[in-house]
PAZAPA-4460 file (N, C-alpha, C; in steps of 0.05 Angstrom, whole numbers, plus 32768, in hexadecimal, padded with zeros to 4 digits):
% residues 317
    n_x    n_y    n_z   ca_x   ca_y   ca_z    c_x    c_y    c_z   seq   type   mol
   8018   7FE7   8000   8000   7FFF   7FFC   8017   8018   8003     1      X     A
   8006   802F   7FEE   801A   804C   7FF6   800D   8056   801B     2      X     A
   8026   8060   801F   801A   806D   8039   803A   8086   8031     3      X     A
   8035   80A3   804C   8049   80A8   804C   805C   809D   8064     4      X     A
   806D   80A2   8067   807F   8099   8076   8097   80A8   8085     5      X     A
   809D   80AC   809C   80B7   80C0   809D   80D0   80B4   80B1     6      X     A
   80F0   80A8   80A4   8100   80A1   80B3   8113   80BE   80BD     7      X     A
   8107   80C2   80C9   811A   80DD   80D5   810B   80EA   80DF     8      X     A
   8110   80FB   80EC   8101   811D   80F6   8104   8131   80EC     9      X     A
   80EF   8144   80E9   80F5   8159   80D6   80DD   8164   80D7    10      X     A
   80DF   8177   80BD   80C6   818F   80B6   80BD   8178   809C    11      X     A
   80A8   8188   8096   8093   817D   8077   80A8   816E   8069    12      X     A
   80C1   8170   8067   80D3   8164   8054   80D5   8149   8058    13      X     A
   80D3   813B   8071   80DB   8126   8073   80C7   810F   8070    14      X     A
   80AE   8118   8064   8095   810D   805E   809C   8102   8046    15      X     A
   8097   80E1   8040   8098   80D2   8025   8084   80C2   8021    16      X     A
   807B   80C4   800A   806B   80AB   7FFF   8081   809C   7FFB    17      X     A
   8076   807E   800B   807F   805C   8005   8073   8056   7FFA    18      X     A
   8076   803A   7FF8   805E   801E   8000   8072   800F   8010    19      X     A
   8053   7FFC   8024   8060   7FF3   8038   8048   7FE1   8031    20      X     A
   8057   7FC5   8043   803B   7FB3   8044   801D   7FB8   804B    21      X     A
   800A   7FA6   8048   7FF0   7FAF   8051   7FF2   7FA0   806B    22      X     A
   7FE1   7FBC   807A   7FDE   7FAC   80A0   7FCB   7F8E   809D    23      X     A
   7FCD   7F88   80B0   7FBF   7F6B   80B3   7FB2   7F69   80D0    24      X     A
   7F92   7F6D   80CB   7F84   7F60   80DF   7F8C   7F53   80F4    25      X     A
   7F8C   7F52   810A   7F9A   7F43   8112   7F8B   7F52   8137    26      X     A
   7F81   7F3F   8150   7F89   7F43   816B   7F66   7F50   8161    27      X     A
   7F50   7F5A   8159   7F39   7F6C   8164   7F46   7F7C   8143    28      X     A
   7F5A   7F8A   8144   7F56   7F97   8133   7F4D   7F95   810D    29      X     A
   7F40   7FA6   8100   7F37   7FAA   80E7   7F4B   7FBA   80DD    30      X     A
   7F44   7FB6   80C1   7F51   7FBC   80A7   7F42   7FD5   809E    31      X     A
   7F47   7FEB   809B   7F34   7FF9   8087   7F3E   8003   8073    32      X     A
   7F33   8000   805A   7F3A   800F   8042   7F30   802C   804A    33      X     A
   7F4E   803D   8045   7F4C   8058   8053   7F48   806D   803B    34      X     A
   7F30   807A   803B   7F34   808B   8026   7F40   80A7   8023    35      X     A
   7F32   80B2   8046   7F46   80CA   804C   7F4C   80C5   8068    36      X     A
   7F5F   80DA   806E   7F75   80DB   807F   7F76   80F6   808E    37      X     A
   7F6D   8101   80A5   7F74   8114   80BB   7F8E   8120   80B9    38      X     A
   7F8C   813A   80B6   7FAD   813E   80BE   7FA5   815E   80D3    39      X     A
   7FAB   8155   80F0   7FAE   8162   8102   7FCC   816D   8107    40      X     A
   7FC9   8189   8118   7FEF   8195   8121   7FF6   8188   8130    41      X     A
   7FEC   817D   8148   7FF9   8166   814D   8009   8155   813A    42      X     A
   7FF9   814E   8124   800E   813D   8114   8033   814C   8108    43      X     A
   8027   8160   810C   8043   8175   8103   805D   816C   8119    44      X     A
   804F   816F   8132   805F   8166   8150   8070   8154   814E    45      X     A
   8060   813A   8149   806A   811C   813C   8078   8117   812F    46      X     A
   807C   8128   8114   808E   812D   8102   80AA   812C   8111    47      X     A
   80A9   8146   811D   80C4   814B   8125   80CC   8143   8139    48      X     A
   80BC   8135   814E   80C0   812B   8161   80B8   813D   817F    49      X     A
   80AD   8147   817D   80A7   815D   8194   8086   8158   81A3    50      X     A
   8082   8141   819E   8068   813B   819F   8066   8133   81BF    51      X     A
   804F   8136   81D3   804B   8129   81E2   804F   810D   81F1    52      X     A
   8050   8100   81D6   8062   80DF   81DB   8075   80EB   81C9    53      X     A
   8085   80D0   81D7   80A5   80D0   81BA   8099   80BC   81A6    54      X     A
   80A0   80C9   818E   80A4   80B3   8175   80B8   80A3   8169    55      X     A
   80B1   8090   8168   80C7   807E   815E   80C8   8078   8136    56      X     A
   80DB   8071   8132   80DE   8071   8119   80E2   8056   810C    57      X     A
   80DD   804C   80F8   80D0   8063   80E2   80AA   8063   80E3    58      X     A
   80A1   8077   80E0   8089   8084   80E3   8077   8088   80CC    59      X     A
   8057   807A   80D6   803E   8084   80C1   8037   8095   80CC    60      X     A
   8035   80B2   80CB   802E   80C6   80DD   8005   80CA   80D9    61      X     A
   7FFE   80D4   80E7   7FE5   80DA   80EE   7FD4   80C5   8104    62      X     A
   7FBE   80BE   8100   7FA2   80AE   8112   7F8D   80BD   8110    63      X     A
   7F80   80BD   80F6   7F65   80BF   80ED   7F5E   80BD   80D1    64      X     A
   7F54   80A5   80CD   7F49   80A3   80B6   7F2F   8093   80B4    65      X     A
   7F1F   8096   8097   7F02   809A   8091   7F08   807E   807A    66      X     A
   7EF4   806E   807E   7EF8   805D   8069   7EE0   8045   8073    67      X     A
   7EE9   802F   805F   7ED3   8016   8060   7EE6   7FF8   806F    68      X     A
   7ED0   7FF3   807F   7EDE   7FD7   808B   7EDE   7FBE   806E    69      X     A
   7EE0   7FA4   8076   7EE3   7F92   8069   7EC6   7F85   805E    70      X     A
   7EB4   7F8F   8073   7E93   7F90   806E   7E84   7FA3   805D    71      X     A
   7E97   7FB8   8054   7E87   7FCC   804A   7E80   7FE4   8058    72      X     A
   7E82   7FE0   806D   7E73   7FF7   8085   7E86   8012   808D    73      X     A
   7E84   802A   8083   7E92   8040   807B   7E93   804B   809C    74      X     A
   7EA8   804D   80A1   7EB0   8055   80BE   7EC6   806C   80BE    75      X     A
   7EC0   807B   80DC   7EE0   8085   80DA   7EEB   8080   80F8    76      X     A
   7F07   807E   80FA   7F14   8070   810A   7F2C   807F   8115    77      X     A
   7F3E   8071   812A   7F5F   807D   8133   7F6A   806A   8128    78      X     A
   7F73   806B   811D   7F8C   804C   8115   7FA7   8048   811F    79      X     A
   7FAC   8037   8129   7FC1   8029   8130   7FDF   8028   811A    80      X     A
   7FE7   803B   811C   8003   8031   810C   8005   8046   80F6    81      X     A
   7FF3   805A   80FC   7FFA   806C   80E4   7FDB   8077   80DA    82      X     A
   7FD2   808D   80D1   7FBF   8096   80BB   7FCA   809E   809F    83      X     A
   7FD9   80A4   809D   7FDF   80AA   807F   7FEA   8098   806D    84      X     A
   7FD5   808A   8064   7FD7   8070   8055   7FC2   8066   804A    85      X     A
   7FBE   8055   8037   7FAD   8044   8028   7FA1   8035   8034    86      X     A
   7FAA   8029   8043   7F99   8019   8063   7FAA   8017   8084    87      X     A
   7F8B   800C   8091   7F90   8014   80A7   7F8A   800A   80B5    88      X     A
   7F93   8003   80CB   7F85   7FEB   80E8   7F7E   8003   80F6    89      X     A
   7F63   7FFA   80FB   7F53   800A   811A   7F41   7FE9   8123    90      X     A
   7F3F   7FF8   813D   7F2F   7FE9   8157   7F11   7FEF   8151    91      X     A
   7F01   7FE3   814F   7EE7   7FE2   8154   7EDD   7FF6   816A    92      X     A
   7EE8   7FF9   8183   7EE1   800F   819C   7EF0   802C   818D    93      X     A
   7EFB   802B   8180   7F0C   8041   8169   7F03   804E   8158    94      X     A
   7EEC   803B   814C   7EE8   8040   8136   7ECC   8054   8139    95      X     A
   7EB8   8059   8124   7EA2   8064   812D   7E8C   806C   8110    96      X     A
   7E79   8054   8109   7E66   8058   80F2   7E62   8070   80EE    97      X     A
   7E5F   8075   80D8   7E55   808C   80C4   7E3C   8096   80B8    98      X     A
   7E33   80A6   80BA   7E19   80AB   80AF   7E1A   80B2   808D    99      X     A
   7E0C   80A9   8080   7E12   80B5   8064   7E0E   80D5   805D   100      X     A
   7E05   80DD   8069   7E0A   80FC   806E   7E20   810C   8076   101      X     A
   7E33   80FC   807D   7E49   8109   8093   7E65   8100   807D   102      X     A
   7E73   8119   806F   7E87   8113   805D   7E9E   8103   8068   103      X     A
   7EA8   80FB   805F   7ED0   80F0   806A   7ED5   8107   8073   104      X     A
   7ED4   811F   8065   7EE9   813A   8075   7ED1   813E   808B   105      X     A
   7EBF   8141   808D   7EB2   8151   80B2   7EB6   8136   80C0   106      X     A
   7EAF   811E   80BB   7EB7   810C   80D0   7ED6   8109   80D0   107      X     A
   7EE8   8110   80C6   7F08   8117   80D6   7F06   8129   80E9   108      X     A
   7EFA   8144   80D9   7EFB   8157   80EB   7EF2   8152   810A   109      X     A
   7EE3   8140   8108   7ED7   8137   8129   7EE1   812A   8139   110      X     A
   7EFC   811A   8131   7F0A   810E   813D   7F1D   8112   814D   111      X     A
   7F32   811B   814A   7F3E   8129   8159   7F39   8145   8160   112      X     A
   7F32   814D   814A   7F2F   8174   814E   7F17   816F   815F   113      X     A
   7EF5   8169   8150   7EDF   8164   815F   7EDD   815C   8180   114      X     A
   7EF0   8141   8187   7EEC   813A   819D   7F00   8149   81B2   115      X     A
   7F13   8152   81A9   7F22   8166   81B3   7F0E   8183   81C4   116      X     A
   7F02   8187   81AF   7EF6   819E   81B6   7EE0   8198   81C4   117      X     A
   7ED4   817E   81CC   7EB6   8175   81D2   7EC9   8179   81ED   118      X     A
   7EDD   8166   81F2   7EEB   8162   820F   7EF8   817C   821E   119      X     A
   7F04   8198   820F   7F09   81AF   8218   7EE9   81B8   8223   120      X     A
   7ED4   81C1   8217   7EC3   81CC   8225   7EB5   81BA   8232   121      X     A
   7EA7   8199   8231   7E9C   818F   8245   7EAF   8185   8260   122      X     A
   7EC3   8175   8258   7ED7   8162   826F   7EEA   8179   827F   123      X     A
   7EF4   8188   826C   7F0A   819B   8273   7F06   81B4   8284   124      X     A
   7EEC   81BE   827A   7EF0   81DC   8280   7ED4   81E8   8295   125      X     A
   7EC2   81C7   828C   7E9B   81C9   8292   7E93   81DF   8294   126      X     A
   7E99   81E4   8278   7E8D   8205   826A   7E75   8202   8278   127      X     A
   7E63   8216   8283   7E46   8226   8291   7E3A   8234   827D   128      X     A
   7E27   8235   8279   7E12   824A   826C   7E13   8260   8275   129      X     A
   7E1B   8272   8261   7E1F   8291   8268   7E40   8298   8267   130      X     A
   7E55   8289   826C   7E6B   8290   826D   7E7B   829B   8255   131      X     A
   7E90   82A5   824A   7EA5   82AF   823F   7EB1   829F   8236   132      X     A
   7EB1   8293   8225   7ECA   8284   8226   7EDF   828C   8203   133      X     A
   7EF8   828B   8208   7F08   829A   81EF   7F13   8280   81DE   134      X     A
   7F13   8284   81D1   7F20   8268   81BC   7F31   826D   81A2   135      X     A
   7F4F   826B   81B7   7F69   8272   819E   7F62   8264   817D   136      X     A
   7F6F   8267   8179   7F71   8257   815D   7F58   824F   8151   137      X     A
   7F48   8268   8152   7F2F   825F   8154   7F26   8253   812E   138      X     A
   7F2F   8259   8121   7F32   8251   8102   7F40   823B   8105   139      X     A
   7F4D   822E   810E   7F57   8211   810B   7F39   81F9   8108   140      X     A
   7F47   81E4   8112   7F36   81C3   8118   7F2E   81D1   811E   141      X     A
   7F32   81D0   813B   7F26   81C8   8153   7F1C   81E6   8161   142      X     A
   7F26   81F7   8154   7F17   8214   8159   7F00   8221   814C   143      X     A
   7EFF   8212   8139   7EDF   821B   811D   7ECD   8208   8138   144      X     A
   7EDB   81EC   813E   7EBC   81D9   814F   7EBD   81EB   816B   145      X     A
   7ED0   81F5   816A   7ECF   81F7   819A   7EB8   8213   8193   146      X     A
   7EBF   8222   8182   7EB0   823D   8180   7E92   8235   817D   147      X     A
   7E88   821F   816D   7E71   821C   8165   7E64   8207   817D   148      X     A
   7E73   81FA   8186   7E64   81EC   819D   7E66   81FD   81B8   149      X     A
   7E74   820F   81BD   7E77   8225   81D8   7E63   8232   81CE   150      X     A
   7E58   823B   81BC   7E35   8249   81B1   7E1E   8237   81B5   151      X     A
   7E22   821D   81AA   7E12   820A   81AB   7E08   8207   81D2   152      X     A
   7E1C   81FA   81DD   7E13   81FB   81FB   7E15   8214   820B   153      X     A
   7E12   822B   8209   7E04   823D   8214   7E1C   8258   8215   154      X     A
   7E36   8257   8212   7E3E   826B   8215   7E38   8284   8214   155      X     A
   7E43   8295   822E   7E32   82B5   8223   7E46   82C4   8211   156      X     A
   7E5D   82C1   820D   7E6E   82CC   81FA   7E84   82BE   81EE   157      X     A
   7E88   82BD   81CD   7EA4   82AD   81CA   7EB7   82BA   81C4   158      X     A
   7ECF   82BE   81C9   7EDE   82CF   81BD   7EF5   82C4   81AF   159      X     A
   7EF2   82C9   8196   7F07   82B9   8184   7F21   82C5   8181   160      X     A
   7F38   82B9   8187   7F59   82BE   8182   7F5C   82BD   8162   161      X     A
   7F65   82C5   814C   7F74   82BA   813E   7F8A   82CC   8132   162      X     A
   7F91   82BE   811B   7FB4   82CC   8115   7FA5   82DF   80FA   163      X     A
   7F92   82DE   80F5   7F8C   82F3   80DE   7F6B   82FF   80DA   164      X     A
   7F69   8317   80CE   7F45   8329   80CF   7F30   830E   80BB   165      X     A
   7F41   82F3   80A3   7F3C   82E6   809F   7F27   82D2   80AF   166      X     A
   7F3F   82CF   80BB   7F3B   82B3   80D5   7F28   82BE   80E4   167      X     A
   7F25   82DA   80EC   7F12   82DA   8100   7EF7   82DE   80F5   168      X     A
   7EEE   82E7   80DC   7EDA   82EB   80D1   7EDD   82CB   80D1   169      X     A
   7ED6   82B3   80C3   7ED6   8298   80C3   7EC8   8297   80E3   170      X     A
   7ED9   829C   80FE   7ECE   8295   8114   7EB4   82A4   8116   171      X     A
   7EB7   82B9   810E   7E94   82C7   8111   7E76   82C3   80FF   172      X     A
   7E84   82B7   80E5   7E75   82AC   80DF   7E6E   8295   80E7   173      X     A
   7E7C   8279   8102   7E74   826B   810B   7E6A   826E   811E   174      X     A
   7E68   8289   812E   7E5A   828F   8146   7E64   82A1   815C   175      X     A
   7E82   82A3   815A   7E8E   82B3   816A   7E8A   82CD   816D   176      X     A
   7E8D   82DD   8183   7E7B   82F2   817F   7E96   8303   8187   177      X     A
   7EA5   8300   818A   7EB6   831D   8182   7ED1   830D   817D   178      X     A
   7EE8   831F   816A   7F05   8313   8169   7F16   8320   8169   179      X     A
   7F2B   8317   8176   7F48   831A   8187   7F60   8317   8165   180      X     A
   7F6D   8329   8163   7F8E   831A   8158   7F96   8311   816A   181      X     A
   7F9F   82EF   8157   7FB8   82EA   816C   7FCE   8301   8175   182      X     A
   7FD7   830F   8161   7FF6   8322   815F   7FED   833B   8177   183      X     A
   7FDA   833C   817F   7FD3   8351   8195   7FEA   8355   81A9   184      X     A
   7FF4   836B   81A6   800E   8378   81B6   8002   8373   81D6   185      X     A
   7FEA   8373   81DC   7FD9   836F   81FD   7FC9   835D   81F3   186      X     A
   7FCF   8344   81F6   7FBA   832F   81F7   7FAE   8321   8206   187      X     A
   7FA9   832B   8227   7F9E   8329   8239   7F94   8344   8236   188      X     A
   7F9A   835D   8233   7F84   836C   8233   7F78   8378   8222   189      X     A
   7F7B   8367   8205   7F6C   836B   81F0   7F51   8352   81F5   190      X     A
   7F5F   8337   8206   7F41   8321   8213   7F39   832A   8222   191      X     A
   7F38   8344   8230   7F2D   8346   824C   7F10   835F   8239   192      X     A
   7F1E   8379   8226   7F0F   8385   8218   7EFE   837E   8203   193      X     A
   7F01   835E   8202   7EEB   8358   81F0   7EDC   8344   81FB   194      X     A
   7EDC   834D   8218   7EC6   833D   822F   7EC2   834F   823C   195      X     A
   7EC4   8372   8234   7EB0   838A   823A   7EBC   838A   824C   196      X     A
   7EDC   8387   8255   7EDD   839B   8266   7EED   837D   8284   197      X     A
   7EE2   8365   8278   7EDF   8355   8290   7EF8   833A   8290   198      X     A
   7F02   8333   8295   7F0A   8310   8293   7EF9   8300   8295   199      X     A
   7F01   82E7   8286   7EF9   82D0   827D   7EFB   82BE   828E   200      X     A
   7EDE   82AC   8281   7EDE   8296   8292   7EEC   827A   8291   201      X     A
   7EE7   8281   826B   7F00   8264   825E   7F0B   826B   8249   202      X     A
   7F23   825B   824F   7F35   825A   8234   7F3F   8243   8225   203      X     A
   7F47   8244   820D   7F48   8228   8203   7F60   8236   81F2   204      X     A
   7F7A   821D   81FB   7F8F   8230   81F1   7FA6   821C   81E7   205      X     A
   7FB0   8222   81CB   7FBB   820E   81C0   7FDA   821C   81B8   206      X     A
   7FDD   822B   81BC   7FF7   8243   81B5   8008   823E   81CC   207      X     A
   8008   8237   81DB   801F   823C   81ED   8028   825F   81EF   208      X     A
   8039   8254   81FD   8055   8272   81FF   8047   8289   820C   209      X     A
   804A   82A0   8209   803B   82B4   8214   8022   82C0   820D   210      X     A
   800E   82AE   81F6   7FF8   82AA   81F2   7FF2   829A   820C   211      X     A
   7FFA   8281   820A   7FEF   8273   8227   7FEF   828D   8245   212      X     A
   800A   8298   8245   8008   82A7   8266   7FEF   82C5   8260   213      X     A
   7FF1   82C8   8243   7FE3   82DF   8247   7FBA   82D5   824D   214      X     A
   7FBA   82C0   8243   7F9C   82B0   824A   7F9A   82B0   8260   215      X     A
   7FAE   82A0   8275   7FB2   829B   828E   7FAA   82AD   829E   216      X     A
   7FB6   82CC   8299   7FB8   82E0   829D   7F94   82F4   82A1   217      X     A
   7F85   82EE   8288   7F6E   82F2   8281   7F56   82E2   828C   218      X     A
   7F5E   82C4   82A3   7F47   82C2   82AA   7F3A   82CF   82C3   219      X     A
   7F2B   82D2   82C6   7F16   82D3   82DB   7F1A   82C1   82FB   220      X     A
   7F08   82C5   8312   7F0F   82B5   8324   7EFE   8297   8320   221      X     A
   7F0B   828F   8324   7EF7   826D   8313   7EF6   8264   82F7   222      X     A
   7F10   827B   82F1   7F11   8270   82CC   7F21   8250   82CC   223      X     A
   7F21   824B   82B4   7F2B   8232   82B1   7F35   8238   8291   224      X     A
   7F58   822D   8294   7F5D   8239   8275   7F64   8217   826E   225      X     A
   7F5D   820F   8263   7F67   81EE   824F   7F7E   81F7   823F   226      X     A
   7F91   81E9   8244   7FA9   81E8   822C   7FAA   81C9   821E   227      X     A
   7FAA   81CE   8209   7FAB   81B3   81F3   7FBE   81B6   81E4   228      X     A
   7FD0   81C1   81E4   7FE0   81C9   81C7   7FF6   81DB   81D5   229      X     A
   8014   81DD   81B7   8029   81EA   81BE   8031   81F3   819D   230      X     A
   801B   8206   8192   8026   820A   816D   8033   8217   8170   231      X     A
   8041   8228   818D   805A   823A   8188   806F   822C   8187   232      X     A
   8075   821A   819B   8086   820D   819A   809A   8216   81B5   233      X     A
   8082   8227   81C2   8091   823A   81DE   8086   822F   81F5   234      X     A
   8091   822B   820A   8086   8221   8222   807B   823C   8235   235      X     A
   8067   823A   823F   805A   8255   8246   806E   8258   826C   236      X     A
   8069   8271   8278   8072   826F   828C   806E   825A   82A6   237      X     A
   807B   824F   82B6   806F   8245   82C9   8064   8251   82D7   238      X     A
   804D   823E   82DE   8036   8246   82F9   803B   8239   831B   239      X     A
   8035   824D   8327   8030   8241   8344   8018   8240   8351   240      X     A
   8022   8238   8361   8002   8227   8371   7FF2   823F   8378   241      X     A
   8008   8251   8385   7FFE   8270   838C   7FF1   827F   837B   242      X     A
   7FFC   8283   8362   7FF4   8292   8346   7FC9   828A   8344   243      X     A
   7FCD   8271   834B   7FB1   825E   8338   7F9D   8264   8358   244      X     A
   7FA7   8264   836F   7F9B   8267   8388   7F90   8284   8385   245      X     A
   7FA1   8297   837E   7F9A   82B8   8387   7F7E   82BB   8376   246      X     A
   7F7F   82AF   8358   7F5C   82B1   8352   7F4D   82A2   834E   247      X     A
   7F55   828F   835E   7F4F   826D   8357   7F3F   8268   833B   248      X     A
   7F5E   8269   8335   7F61   8265   8313   7F64   8245   8315   249      X     A
   7F5B   8238   82FE   7F66   8221   82F8   7F73   8212   82DA   250      X     A
   7F87   8207   82DA   7F97   8202   82BC   7F8E   81E3   82B8   251      X     A
   7F8B   81DA   8296   7F80   81BD   82A6   7F8E   81B4   8291   252      X     A
   7FA1   819D   8285   7FB0   8195   8263   7F99   8188   825D   253      X     A
   7F98   8187   823F   7F83   8166   822F   7F95   8165   821D   254      X     A
   7F9C   8145   8219   7FA1   813C   8202   7F90   811D   8204   255      X     A
   7F82   8121   81E5   7F6D   8106   81DD   7F7B   80E9   81DE   256      X     A
   7F92   80EB   81D8   7F9B   80D5   81DD   7F92   80C2   81FD   257      X     A
   7F90   80DB   8210   7F86   80C8   8226   7F6B   80B8   8226   258      X     A
   7F5D   80BD   8218   7F41   80BA   8210   7F3E   809B   8207   259      X     A
   7F58   809D   81F4   7F53   807C   81E0   7F55   8064   81FA   260      X     A
   7F5F   8068   820E   7F5B   8055   821F   7F41   804C   8235   261      X     A
   7F2A   8060   8227   7F0D   8067   8237   7EFD   8070   821B   262      X     A
   7EFB   8055   820E   7EDA   8056   81FB   7ECB   8068   81FA   263      X     A
   7EBD   806C   821D   7EA2   8077   8225   7EAC   809F   822B   264      X     A
   7EC3   809B   821D   7ED6   80B7   8219   7ED2   80BF   81FC   265      X     A
   7EC7   80B1   81EE   7ECF   80B1   81D4   7EB1   80B0   81C2   266      X     A
   7EA2   8092   81C6   7E8C   8093   81C0   7E73   809E   81BF   267      X     A
   7E6C   80A2   81D2   7E52   80B3   81D2   7E5B   80CD   81CA   268      X     A
   7E7E   80DE   81C7   7E7B   8103   81C8   7E76   80F7   81A1   269      X     A
   7E86   80EB   8195   7E87   80E0   817E   7E68   80E2   8176   270      X     A
   7E5A   80D8   8180   7E47   80CE   8179   7E2E   80E8   8173   271      X     A
   7E37   80FD   8189   7E22   810C   8192   7E30   8126   816D   272      X     A
   7E4B   812A   816D   7E50   813C   815E   7E45   8132   8143   273      X     A
   7E4F   8122   813E   7E44   8111   8124   7E24   8116   8125   274      X     A
   7E0D   8117   813E   7DFB   811C   8134   7DF4   813F   812F   275      X     A
   7E0A   8144   813B   7E08   8165   8134   7E0E   816B   8117   276      X     A
   7E28   8161   810E   7E24   816A   80F2   7E0F   815E   80E2   277      X     A
   7E07   8147   80E4   7DF1   813C   80D3   7DD4   814D   80D5   278      X     A
   7DD0   8154   80EB   7DBA   816A   80F4   7DBE   8183   80EB   279      X     A
   7DDE   8187   80E9   7DCE   81AB   80DA   7DE6   81BB   80EF   280      X     A
   7DEB   81BA   8106   7DEE   81C3   811C   7E04   81CC   8121   281      X     A
   7E1C   81BB   810F   7E37   81C2   8112   7E44   81BA   80FC   282      X     A
   7E57   81CA   80F6   7E5D   81CC   80D7   7E80   81CF   80DF   283      X     A
   7E86   81B6   80D3   7EA9   81B1   80D0   7EAE   81C7   80BB   284      X     A
   7EC1   81D0   80BC   7ED1   81E0   80AB   7EEC   81CA   809C   285      X     A
   7EE2   81D2   8087   7EF0   81C0   8075   7F17   81CB   8065   286      X     A
   7F2B   81C9   8079   7F3D   81E6   806B   7F48   81D6   804E   287      X     A
   7F40   81C5   8042   7F5B   81BC   8030   7F5A   819B   802C   288      X     A
   7F55   818E   8012   7F61   8171   800A   7F7B   8170   7FFF   289      X     A
   7F90   8166   8006   7FA6   815C   7FFD   7FA5   8137   7FE9   290      X     A
   7FB9   8135   7FD8   7FB7   8123   7FD7   7FCB   8111   7FED   291      X     A
   7FC8   80F6   7FE8   7FDA   80EB   8000   7FFD   80EA   7FF9   292      X     A
   8000   80FC   7FDE   8022   80FE   7FD9   8024   8117   7FE7   293      X     A
   800D   8129   7FE6   8014   8149   7FEF   801A   814D   800B   294      X     A
   8015   812D   8016   8014   8133   803D   8025   814D   8041   295      X     A
   803D   8152   8037   804D   8165   8043   8043   8185   803E   296      X     A
   803B   818A   802A   802A   819F   8021   8019   81A2   8037   297      X     A
   8002   819C   8045   7FF2   8194   8058   8003   81A3   8070   298      X     A
   8015   8191   807D   801E   8193   8092   8035   81BA   808C   299      X     A
   8036   81C0   8076   8049   81D7   806F   802D   81EF   806E   300      X     A
   8013   81E3   8067   7FFF   81F5   8070   7FF2   81F7   8090   301      X     A
   7FF9   81E5   8098   7FF6   81E9   80B3   800F   81F0   80C7   302      X     A
   8027   81E9   80C3   803A   81FA   80CE   803A   8215   80CE   303      X     A
   802E   8226   80AD   8033   823C   80AA   8019   824C   80B7   304      X     A
   8002   823D   80C7   7FED   8248   80CB   7FDE   8258   80B9   305      X     A
   7FDF   824F   80A1   7FCD   825A   808C   7FB3   824B   8087   306      X     A
   7FB2   8233   809B   7F9A   8225   8089   7F8E   822A   80A1   307      X     A
   7F6C   8227   80A2   7F4F   8235   80AF   7F48   820C   80AF   308      X     A
   7F36   8201   80C5   7F2C   81ED   80BC   7F3B   81D0   80BC   309      X     A
   7F29   81BF   80B8   7F3D   81A1   80B5   7F45   819D   8098   310      X     A
   7F5D   8192   809D   7F6D   818A   8079   7F6F   8174   8086   311      X     A
   7F6E   8162   806F   7F71   8148   806D   7F76   813C   804F   312      X     A
   7F81   8122   804F   7F90   8112   803C   7F81   8107   802C   313      X     A
   7F7B   8102   800B   7F70   80FF   8001   7F7B   80DD   7FF7   314      X     A
   7F7A   80C0   8007   7F88   80B0   8006   7F81   809C   7FEF   315      X     A
   7F6D   80AA   7FD2   7F66   8093   7FC0   7F7B   80A7   7FA6   316      X     A
   7F80   80B7   7FAC   7F92   80CC   7F96   7FAC   80C9   7F95   317      X     A
***
């Protein structure tokens, strides 16, 4: 089969199209004939070995696939052994039956990114009706879904943060009440101004560095910041327990991988998201489709922060 593989760590240039043996269904795993695979920002960290889990070479990147099982049923699934390929292994506990009305791209957008947005708002920050939510990278895969989910679940105000006016316009079209440019010289002040001069209740943060620091400083008493990435590749300033106690603030990290051993944290949530898409109350934003051989271009688009929404690989082309 054709697959994208890396044999050394680095940037997009290390992604190469190769021929690999077909996977074999064993130990309860099933083979999926992959039609499309998802591309996530975390994949760029995995390829350069700066991810949360250390990476072993050689590696087929990616984790999300959509395709058909041997019985012809169409599923989305988390792949074992990589997703940038024509055939992948999935376990039934990590696979989701797809309605006919949900496209490959829509389904892929709901997996890492949709489930992350769901858990950030429900599991990590326990969003309450009427609260203010700040969504960083609001035009990205997680951000575009988090903006919509926050509004659907009763947020009083959603503040979108993005790197350009066009991206802020996209977030506004999805329901964001106000936008803030990511490059604001006083980001803390800009967030508070966007909230009518008040501090904010919930922040979804995946940039790291000074963006994390400013977002934490903008939290109101009992505010919660959920961190789920470090796109800037810069660490935040250390946090002391006293700094959290002084304003009754909370910081929680989230990595979807910790849900993989708990199907109850995947299956009901995915069913809810799929139903919302099929019912028209949630609109995944598809940012572009690339041939399998053009995976490097997809990574370049992500790293340049020039993309919006979900990027996918067409594994049949």
